[in-house]
C-alpha positions as CSV (number, residue, x, y, z in Angstrom):
1,X,18.4,-35.0,-0.1
2,X,22.1,-36.2,1.1
3,X,21.9,-36.1,5.0
4,X,23.6,-37.5,7.6
5,X,21.7,-39.0,10.6
6,X,22.4,-37.7,14.1
7,X,21.5,-39.3,17.3
8,X,20.9,-38.3,20.5
9,X,22.2,-40.3,23.4
10,X,18.3,-41.4,24.7
11,X,18.1,-42.3,21.1
12,X,21.8,-44.1,20.7
13,X,20.9,-46.4,24.3
14,X,17.7,-47.7,22.0
15,X,19.9,-48.8,18.9
16,X,22.7,-50.2,21.4
17,X,20.2,-52.6,23.1
18,X,18.7,-53.3,19.8
19,X,22.0,-53.9,18.1
20,X,22.9,-55.9,21.0
21,X,20.3,-58.4,21.6
22,X,20.8,-58.9,17.4
23,X,24.7,-59.8,18.4
24,X,23.3,-62.6,21.3
25,X,21.2,-63.8,18.8
26,X,23.6,-64.3,15.3
27,X,27.0,-64.8,17.6
28,X,28.4,-61.6,16.1
29,X,31.3,-59.9,18.5
30,X,30.0,-58.0,21.3
31,X,30.0,-53.8,20.0
32,X,32.8,-53.5,23.6
33,X,35.4,-55.9,20.8
34,X,33.8,-54.2,17.8
35,X,34.4,-50.5,18.9
36,X,38.2,-51.1,20.4
37,X,38.9,-53.4,17.4
38,X,38.0,-50.2,15.5
39,X,39.9,-48.1,17.9
40,X,42.9,-50.1,17.7
41,X,42.8,-49.9,14.0
42,X,42.3,-46.3,13.8
43,X,45.1,-45.6,15.5
44,X,47.3,-47.4,13.9
45,X,46.7,-45.6,11.2
46,X,47.5,-42.3,13.1
47,X,50.7,-43.4,14.2
48,X,51.7,-44.9,10.8
49,X,55.7,-45.0,10.3
50,X,56.5,-42.9,13.0
51,X,56.0,-44.2,16.2
52,X,55.6,-47.3,17.8
53,X,54.5,-46.0,21.8
54,X,51.1,-45.5,22.8
55,X,49.5,-44.0,26.1
56,X,45.9,-45.4,26.8
57,X,43.6,-43.8,29.6
58,X,40.9,-46.0,30.5
59,X,37.7,-44.5,32.6
60,X,35.5,-46.0,34.8
61,X,32.5,-47.0,32.2
62,X,32.5,-48.6,28.7
63,X,34.3,-45.9,27.2
64,X,36.8,-47.4,29.2
65,X,36.4,-51.0,28.3
66,X,37.1,-49.6,24.3
67,X,39.7,-48.1,25.5
68,X,40.8,-51.5,27.3
69,X,40.1,-53.6,24.4
70,X,42.2,-50.8,22.2
71,X,45.0,-51.6,24.3
72,X,45.1,-55.1,24.2
73,X,44.4,-55.4,20.7
74,X,48.1,-53.3,20.1
75,X,49.7,-55.0,22.7
76,X,49.0,-57.9,20.1
77,X,50.2,-56.5,17.2
78,X,53.5,-55.5,19.2
79,X,52.7,-51.2,20.0
80,X,54.3,-50.2,23.4
81,X,51.4,-49.6,25.0
82,X,50.9,-47.8,28.6
83,X,47.7,-48.1,30.6
84,X,46.1,-45.9,32.9
85,X,43.2,-47.1,34.0
86,X,41.0,-44.1,36.7
87,X,39.8,-47.1,38.7
88,X,41.2,-46.8,41.8
89,X,40.2,-49.6,43.9
90,X,40.1,-52.1,40.7
91,X,43.0,-54.6,41.6
92,X,45.1,-54.8,38.9
93,X,49.2,-55.3,38.6
94,X,50.6,-51.9,38.5
95,X,53.5,-49.7,37.0
96,X,54.5,-46.7,39.1
97,X,55.7,-43.8,37.4
98,X,59.4,-44.9,38.2
99,X,58.6,-48.1,36.2
100,X,59.5,-50.8,39.6
101,X,56.8,-53.4,38.5
102,X,53.8,-55.2,40.4
103,X,53.2,-52.7,43.2
104,X,50.2,-53.6,43.9
105,X,47.2,-50.9,45.0
106,X,45.7,-50.5,48.6
107,X,43.7,-53.7,49.6
108,X,41.5,-51.9,51.7
109,X,39.7,-49.6,49.3
110,X,36.0,-50.7,48.1
111,X,35.4,-52.7,45.3
112,X,34.3,-50.8,42.5
113,X,32.2,-51.8,40.1
114,X,32.5,-51.8,36.4
115,X,29.8,-52.3,33.8
116,X,29.8,-56.5,32.6
117,X,31.6,-55.4,29.5
118,X,34.2,-53.5,30.7
119,X,34.6,-56.1,33.2
120,X,35.4,-58.7,31.0
121,X,37.8,-56.3,28.5
122,X,40.1,-55.6,32.0
123,X,39.7,-59.4,32.5
124,X,41.4,-60.1,28.6
125,X,43.5,-57.5,29.0
126,X,45.3,-58.8,32.5
127,X,44.9,-62.0,30.9
128,X,47.2,-60.9,28.2
129,X,49.9,-59.7,30.7
130,X,48.7,-55.9,30.6
131,X,49.7,-54.1,33.5
132,X,48.4,-50.5,34.7
133,X,49.6,-47.0,35.9
134,X,48.9,-45.1,38.9
135,X,49.1,-41.7,37.0
136,X,50.5,-40.1,34.1
137,X,54.8,-40.1,34.4
138,X,56.6,-37.1,34.9
139,X,58.7,-36.9,31.3
140,X,57.9,-39.7,29.5
141,X,57.1,-39.2,25.9
142,X,54.2,-41.0,24.0
143,X,53.7,-40.8,20.2
144,X,49.6,-41.0,20.3
145,X,47.4,-41.3,23.3
146,X,44.1,-42.7,23.7
147,X,41.0,-40.8,25.3
148,X,38.8,-43.3,26.6
149,X,37.4,-41.8,29.6
150,X,34.4,-41.0,29.3
151,X,31.5,-41.1,26.7
152,X,28.0,-40.5,25.8
153,X,27.0,-41.2,29.3
154,X,28.8,-38.5,31.1
155,X,26.4,-35.8,32.2
156,X,28.0,-34.0,35.4
157,X,30.7,-31.9,35.6
158,X,34.4,-32.8,35.9
159,X,36.4,-31.4,38.4
160,X,38.9,-32.8,41.2
161,X,41.4,-35.5,39.5
162,X,39.7,-36.2,36.2
163,X,39.6,-32.5,35.5
164,X,43.8,-33.1,36.5
165,X,44.0,-35.8,34.0
166,X,42.1,-33.6,31.3
167,X,44.5,-31.0,31.9
168,X,47.3,-33.5,32.0
169,X,46.5,-35.0,28.5
170,X,46.1,-31.4,27.2
171,X,49.8,-30.3,28.2
172,X,51.4,-33.9,26.6
173,X,51.5,-31.9,23.2
174,X,50.9,-35.7,21.6
175,X,48.1,-36.4,19.0
176,X,45.2,-37.5,20.9
177,X,42.2,-40.6,19.3
178,X,38.7,-40.0,21.2
179,X,36.9,-42.8,21.5
180,X,33.1,-41.8,20.8
181,X,33.7,-38.2,21.5
182,X,36.1,-36.3,23.3
183,X,36.2,-36.9,27.1
184,X,34.1,-33.9,28.8
185,X,31.9,-32.9,25.9
186,X,28.1,-33.3,25.9
187,X,27.0,-35.6,22.9
188,X,23.7,-33.8,22.7
189,X,24.7,-30.9,22.8
190,X,28.1,-29.5,22.8
191,X,28.9,-28.0,25.5
192,X,31.4,-28.6,28.4
193,X,31.4,-30.4,31.0
194,X,33.9,-28.0,33.2
195,X,36.6,-28.9,30.7
196,X,37.3,-31.2,27.5
197,X,39.8,-33.2,25.7
198,X,41.4,-31.3,22.7
199,X,41.4,-34.5,20.4
200,X,43.7,-34.8,16.6
201,X,41.0,-36.7,15.7
202,X,37.4,-38.3,17.4
203,X,36.3,-42.0,16.5
204,X,32.9,-42.1,17.2
205,X,31.0,-45.2,17.5
206,X,27.5,-46.2,16.0
207,X,26.0,-43.3,14.5
208,X,26.9,-39.6,14.7
209,X,26.0,-37.2,17.9
210,X,24.5,-33.5,17.9
211,X,27.5,-32.5,20.2
212,X,30.1,-33.4,17.6
213,X,29.5,-30.4,15.4
214,X,27.9,-27.6,17.4
215,X,29.0,-25.3,20.3
216,X,32.4,-26.1,21.5
217,X,32.3,-30.1,20.0
218,X,33.8,-28.1,16.5
219,X,36.8,-27.2,18.8
220,X,37.6,-30.3,20.6
221,X,36.8,-33.0,18.2
222,X,39.6,-32.4,15.4
223,X,39.0,-34.9,12.1
224,X,35.9,-36.8,12.9
225,X,35.4,-40.4,11.8
226,X,32.0,-42.7,12.0
227,X,32.9,-46.5,12.8
228,X,29.7,-48.0,12.8
229,X,30.7,-51.8,13.7
230,X,28.2,-53.4,11.4
231,X,25.0,-51.8,12.9
232,X,22.7,-49.9,10.8
233,X,21.4,-47.7,13.4
234,X,18.4,-46.2,10.9
235,X,17.2,-49.6,10.4
236,X,16.8,-50.5,14.4
237,X,16.0,-46.7,15.6
238,X,15.1,-43.3,13.3
239,X,17.2,-40.4,14.2
240,X,16.4,-37.4,16.0
241,X,18.1,-35.3,13.5
242,X,20.8,-34.8,10.2
243,X,23.6,-33.2,9.8
244,X,24.2,-31.2,6.0
245,X,27.6,-30.9,4.4
246,X,28.4,-29.6,0.9
247,X,27.4,-32.6,-0.3
248,X,23.6,-31.8,0.7
249,X,23.6,-28.8,-2.3
250,X,23.0,-30.3,-5.0
251,X,19.7,-31.5,-4.1
252,X,18.8,-28.1,-2.2
253,X,19.7,-25.8,-5.0
254,X,17.8,-24.7,-7.9
255,X,18.3,-25.7,-11.3
256,X,16.9,-23.3,-14.3
257,X,15.8,-24.1,-17.8
258,X,16.8,-22.7,-20.9
259,X,12.9,-21.2,-22.0
260,X,13.1,-18.7,-18.8
261,X,13.3,-14.7,-18.2
262,X,14.1,-12.6,-15.0
263,X,10.5,-12.8,-14.3
264,X,10.3,-16.8,-13.8
265,X,13.2,-15.9,-10.6
266,X,11.1,-13.9,-8.6
267,X,11.7,-10.4,-7.4
268,X,13.2,-9.7,-3.8
269,X,11.9,-6.8,-1.8
270,X,14.8,-5.9,1.4
271,X,13.8,-3.5,3.7
272,X,16.7,-1.8,5.9
273,X,19.2,0.7,5.7
274,X,18.7,3.0,8.5
275,X,20.9,5.8,8.5
276,X,23.9,5.0,9.2
277,X,23.8,1.0,8.1
278,X,22.3,1.1,4.3
279,X,25.7,-1.1,3.6
280,X,23.7,-3.9,5.3
281,X,21.1,-3.1,3.4
282,X,22.8,-3.4,-0.2
283,X,24.7,-6.4,1.2
284,X,21.6,-8.6,1.8
285,X,20.5,-6.9,-2.3
286,X,23.6,-7.5,-3.6
287,X,23.6,-11.2,-2.5
288,X,19.9,-11.9,-3.4
289,X,20.5,-10.7,-6.6
290,X,23.7,-13.2,-7.3
291,X,22.0,-16.0,-6.3
292,X,19.7,-15.4,-9.1
293,X,16.8,-13.6,-8.4
294,X,15.2,-12.3,-11.2
295,X,14.6,-8.6,-10.0
296,X,16.3,-6.8,-6.2
297,X,14.6,-3.8,-5.3
298,X,16.0,-1.9,-2.0
299,X,13.4,-0.2,0.3
300,X,16.3,1.6,2.3
301,X,14.7,3.9,5.9
302,X,17.1,6.6,5.6
303,X,15.5,9.0,3.7
304,X,18.7,10.8,3.1
305,X,20.3,7.4,1.4
306,X,22.4,7.1,-1.6
307,X,19.4,6.1,-5.1
308,X,21.8,4.1,-7.2
309,X,24.2,1.3,-6.1
310,X,27.7,1.4,-7.9
311,X,28.8,-1.5,-7.3
312,X,25.7,-3.4,-8.1
313,X,23.8,-0.9,-10.6
314,X,21.4,-3.5,-11.3
315,X,19.9,-3.3,-7.7
316,X,16.8,-0.3,-7.5
317,X,17.2,1.4,-5.0
318,X,14.1,3.2,-3.2
319,X,12.1,4.9,0.0
320,X,10.9,1.9,2.3
321,X,7.4,3.3,1.8
322,X,7.6,2.7,-1.9
323,X,7.9,-0.8,-1.5
324,X,4.3,-2.2,-1.2
325,X,3.2,0.0,-4.3
326,X,5.1,-3.2,-6.3
327,X,3.2,-5.2,-7.5
328,X,5.7,-7.8,-8.8
329,X,7.3,-8.5,-5.6
330,X,7.4,-12.2,-4.4
331,X,9.7,-12.2,-1.8
332,X,10.7,-10.2,1.4
333,X,13.8,-9.8,3.1
334,X,13.6,-8.0,6.5
335,X,15.7,-6.4,8.8
336,X,19.4,-5.8,7.8
337,X,20.3,-2.0,9.0
338,X,16.6,-1.8,9.7
339,X,17.3,0.5,13.0
340,X,15.3,1.1,15.8
341,X,12.7,3.8,14.9
342,X,8.7,4.7,13.4
343,X,9.6,4.1,10.2
344,X,11.4,0.8,11.4
345,X,8.2,0.1,12.9
346,X,6.2,0.8,10.3
347,X,8.2,-0.8,7.5
348,X,8.2,-4.1,9.9
349,X,4.4,-3.9,10.6
350,X,3.6,-3.8,6.7
351,X,5.8,-6.5,6.2
352,X,4.4,-8.9,8.8
353,X,1.0,-7.9,7.4
354,X,1.5,-8.8,4.2
355,X,1.1,-12.4,2.3
356,X,4.6,-12.5,0.8
357,X,7.1,-15.3,2.1
358,X,9.9,-13.5,4.4
359,X,13.2,-13.5,5.7
360,X,13.5,-12.2,9.0
361,X,17.1,-10.8,10.5
362,X,18.7,-8.5,12.7
363,X,16.8,-5.7,14.4
364,X,13.3,-6.8,12.5
365,X,14.3,-9.7,15.5
366,X,14.9,-7.3,18.1
367,X,12.1,-5.0,17.6
368,X,9.3,-8.7,17.7
369,X,11.1,-9.8,20.2
370,X,10.4,-6.7,22.6
371,X,6.6,-6.1,21.2
372,X,3.8,-8.1,21.8
373,X,1.7,-7.0,19.3
374,X,4.9,-7.6,16.4
375,X,5.3,-11.1,17.3
376,X,1.4,-11.4,17.3
377,X,1.4,-10.6,13.8
378,X,4.2,-12.4,12.9
379,X,2.8,-15.8,14.6
380,X,-0.4,-15.1,12.9
381,X,0.9,-14.9,9.1
382,X,0.3,-17.2,6.5
383,X,3.2,-17.3,4.7
384,X,6.5,-18.7,5.0
385,X,8.7,-16.8,6.7
386,X,12.2,-17.5,7.9
387,X,14.3,-16.4,10.6
388,X,17.8,-15.9,11.1
389,X,18.7,-15.4,14.6
390,X,22.6,-15.1,16.6
391,X,22.1,-16.5,19.8
392,X,21.7,-13.3,21.7
393,X,19.1,-12.1,19.5
394,X,17.5,-16.0,19.6
395,X,17.5,-15.3,23.2
396,X,15.8,-12.0,23.1
397,X,13.1,-13.6,21.2
398,X,12.8,-16.3,23.8
399,X,13.2,-13.6,26.8
400,X,16.1,-16.0,28.2
401,X,19.4,-15.7,28.8
402,X,22.0,-16.1,25.9
403,X,23.5,-19.3,27.9
404,X,20.7,-20.2,28.2
405,X,20.5,-20.7,24.0
406,X,24.2,-22.1,23.8
407,X,23.7,-24.7,26.8
408,X,21.1,-26.6,24.5
409,X,21.0,-24.7,20.7
410,X,19.1,-27.6,19.3
411,X,16.1,-27.3,22.0
412,X,17.2,-23.4,21.3
413,X,16.2,-23.5,17.8
414,X,13.2,-26.1,18.0
415,X,11.4,-24.2,20.5
416,X,11.3,-21.1,18.6
417,X,10.6,-22.5,15.4
418,X,7.4,-23.8,17.2
419,X,6.8,-20.7,19.4
420,X,6.8,-18.8,16.5
421,X,5.5,-21.4,13.8
422,X,8.4,-20.5,11.4
423,X,11.7,-21.7,10.1
424,X,15.0,-21.0,12.1
425,X,18.5,-21.2,11.8
426,X,20.5,-20.8,15.4
427,X,23.7,-19.2,13.6
428,X,27.0,-19.7,15.4
429,X,29.5,-22.7,15.9
430,X,27.6,-25.2,13.8
431,X,24.7,-23.7,13.3
432,X,21.0,-25.1,13.8
433,X,18.0,-25.2,11.9
434,X,14.6,-26.3,12.5
435,X,11.7,-26.7,10.3
436,X,8.5,-24.6,11.0
437,X,6.7,-26.6,14.5
438,X,9.8,-28.0,15.2
439,X,9.7,-31.2,14.1
440,X,13.1,-31.4,12.1
441,X,15.8,-30.2,13.0
442,X,19.7,-30.1,11.4
443,X,23.4,-29.2,11.6
444,X,25.0,-27.5,8.9
445,X,28.7,-28.9,8.7
446,X,30.2,-25.9,6.6
447,X,31.4,-22.6,7.9
448,X,34.3,-21.5,9.7
449,X,35.9,-18.9,12.3
450,X,36.2,-16.6,9.4
451,X,33.1,-15.9,9.2
452,X,33.3,-13.6,12.2
453,X,33.0,-10.8,10.7
454,X,30.6,-7.7,9.7
455,X,28.0,-8.6,7.3
456,X,28.0,-12.1,7.1
457,X,24.4,-11.9,8.4
458,X,23.0,-9.8,6.0
459,X,24.8,-12.3,3.3
460,X,23.2,-14.8,4.6
461,X,19.7,-12.8,4.4
462,X,20.3,-12.1,0.8
463,X,21.5,-15.6,0.0
464,X,18.3,-17.3,1.8
465,X,15.3,-14.2,-0.2
466,X,17.1,-15.2,-3.2
467,X,17.0,-18.8,-3.0
468,X,13.4,-18.7,-1.5
469,X,12.2,-15.5,-4.5
470,X,13.1,-18.4,-7.1
471,X,10.0,-20.4,-5.9
472,X,12.1,-23.3,-3.8
473,X,9.8,-24.4,-0.5
474,X,10.5,-22.4,2.5
475,X,12.6,-25.1,4.4
476,X,14.7,-26.2,1.5
477,X,15.7,-22.4,0.8
478,X,17.0,-22.5,4.5
479,X,18.6,-25.5,4.6
480,X,20.9,-24.6,1.1
481,X,20.6,-21.0,2.1
482,X,22.4,-21.7,5.4
483,X,24.8,-24.8,3.6
484,X,26.0,-22.4,0.8
485,X,26.8,-19.8,2.8
486,X,29.3,-22.1,5.2
487,X,30.6,-24.2,1.7
488,X,31.4,-20.8,0.1
489,X,33.6,-19.6,3.0
490,X,35.2,-22.8,3.4
491,X,36.1,-22.7,-0.5
492,X,37.6,-19.1,-0.1
493,X,39.7,-20.2,3.4
494,X,41.0,-23.5,1.2
495,X,42.1,-21.1,-1.7
496,X,44.4,-18.8,0.8
497,X,45.4,-22.2,2.1
498,X,43.9,-22.0,5.7
499,X,41.0,-24.5,5.8
500,X,39.8,-24.2,9.3
501,X,39.1,-20.4,8.5
502,X,41.0,-17.5,7.0
503,X,40.9,-14.3,9.0
504,X,39.7,-10.9,6.6
505,X,37.4,-13.4,5.1
506,X,34.5,-10.6,3.8
507,X,31.0,-10.5,3.4
508,X,31.1,-9.6,0.3
509,X,33.7,-11.9,-1.2
510,X,31.4,-14.9,0.4
511,X,28.7,-13.6,-1.9
512,X,30.4,-13.6,-4.9
513,X,32.1,-17.4,-4.5
514,X,28.5,-18.5,-3.1
515,X,27.4,-17.2,-6.2
516,X,30.2,-19.4,-8.2
517,X,29.1,-22.8,-6.3
518,X,25.3,-22.3,-6.9
519,X,25.8,-22.0,-10.6
520,X,28.4,-25.3,-10.2
521,X,25.7,-27.3,-8.2
522,X,22.4,-26.0,-10.3
523,X,24.1,-27.3,-13.3
524,X,24.8,-30.9,-11.9
525,X,27.9,-30.6,-11.4
526,X,30.0,-31.2,-8.2
527,X,32.8,-28.2,-7.3
528,X,35.2,-29.0,-9.5
529,X,37.2,-25.9,-8.6
530,X,37.7,-27.2,-5.2
531,X,39.6,-31.0,-5.7
532,X,40.4,-31.5,-1.7
533,X,35.9,-31.9,-1.8
534,X,33.9,-31.4,0.5
535,X,34.9,-28.3,3.0
536,X,35.9,-29.8,6.6
537,X,33.7,-27.2,8.1
538,X,34.0,-26.3,11.8
539,X,34.6,-30.0,13.1
540,X,37.0,-31.4,10.6
541,X,36.6,-34.1,8.0
542,X,34.4,-36.9,8.7
543,X,35.1,-40.4,7.7
544,X,32.4,-43.5,7.7
545,X,34.3,-47.0,9.1
546,X,32.7,-50.6,9.2
């Protein structure tokens, strides 16, 4: 499977220490010099031929040191560089907003201590004749802003002058290059530390971080590029998790042999469709059929529900209590439109007691969260079980607040998977999947805001169930289904000329597009109808730099 390692802050610290030690032994440039040079190169690419004036904002830590190195290189390359250094106490020749030179700082202020590498970067900047601004001058315009305020070490909320500075950066309406990650964004969770820079592009160093792709990360990062700084992070320390994009589908999706029949591809039973919610069950069932399941039966809770689907007559519609009599079923999808009635409860009890692999969603999750007996039955299941909660459903299952779920999406998915013994996808911006037990976790880089519409979760349930029915291992079916679901929505958005997500996207058209992509990838072909390549997902495109 093609996947991209994701490193937590703790793991990156280990990589940094090991890489620094190796660099000392072989005489390589320090990591900060490499990072600053990579940042300057990225800035030069962003500027192109459209401008030469750059505002560099350097913070009090190593991220600020990276920015100082970038500023020095841009100055060497004859760009007009204005530097704002946020250390009030650094004794650096200063240019005031009125551009008068050499207005010195208050010498009575206590001296602050930069990290050693950043101190050297500051000395090199001064030796090159560099000066600093006291603040962002009003009325000035730049062609690019480099955000080097805070990197992965930030753990506290930003307020006061730093919150004001971030507001000023955003108000400039100038392209922004953030170094490592947008200042104010948490590298591990994707949460905001009060506020964060909204970057046009983020050049992240050494390895990708989870916070770039989940939570608020997708709204802050813009295009993400990776500068490895000539460090093989995976060789030095194993990654905690992985990111999956459309490239992973070729290894995740099933191929078909010629000598087969419908019985070769399983039989899905969909349990749901209470009065007023029959459509949810039909959406899931249609998606399972479009994924290639040999047969799909729908067990409706609604006794007055339809007996056939005029849009998909291949589906077999029954009352829910008829499903247990079908010996042919190989997989269950339980929850779309299930409701909360005695019949719903009975249907869920039967499903949990069955020996069939199963996908649980929506009302099934809510009922389990509210009933200890159902939860115990879920934990006791021997057959593979996949859960697809959104944040509110996950919060009910863990008996915590939705805000706690969103505060640590990776941690929440892993807790659910560990506590319930099920593979889980926590849906949302940067959906997070975790293996049964929580040992492995993944962030999906496909999907966009256009998917925030009714029925998307039902279609996802059907997609996963359709893949599971064909004999895919449970974790592979989950990862393939979630990635494919988002990739299909991205392809539709690109086709409508809105790569970031088109409004009005419907669950039904996503299911149809997913069928087309399944056929392409399962045949071993790349998505030829999408010449742009893999979708930007929710955090823009991602490139790898040396």
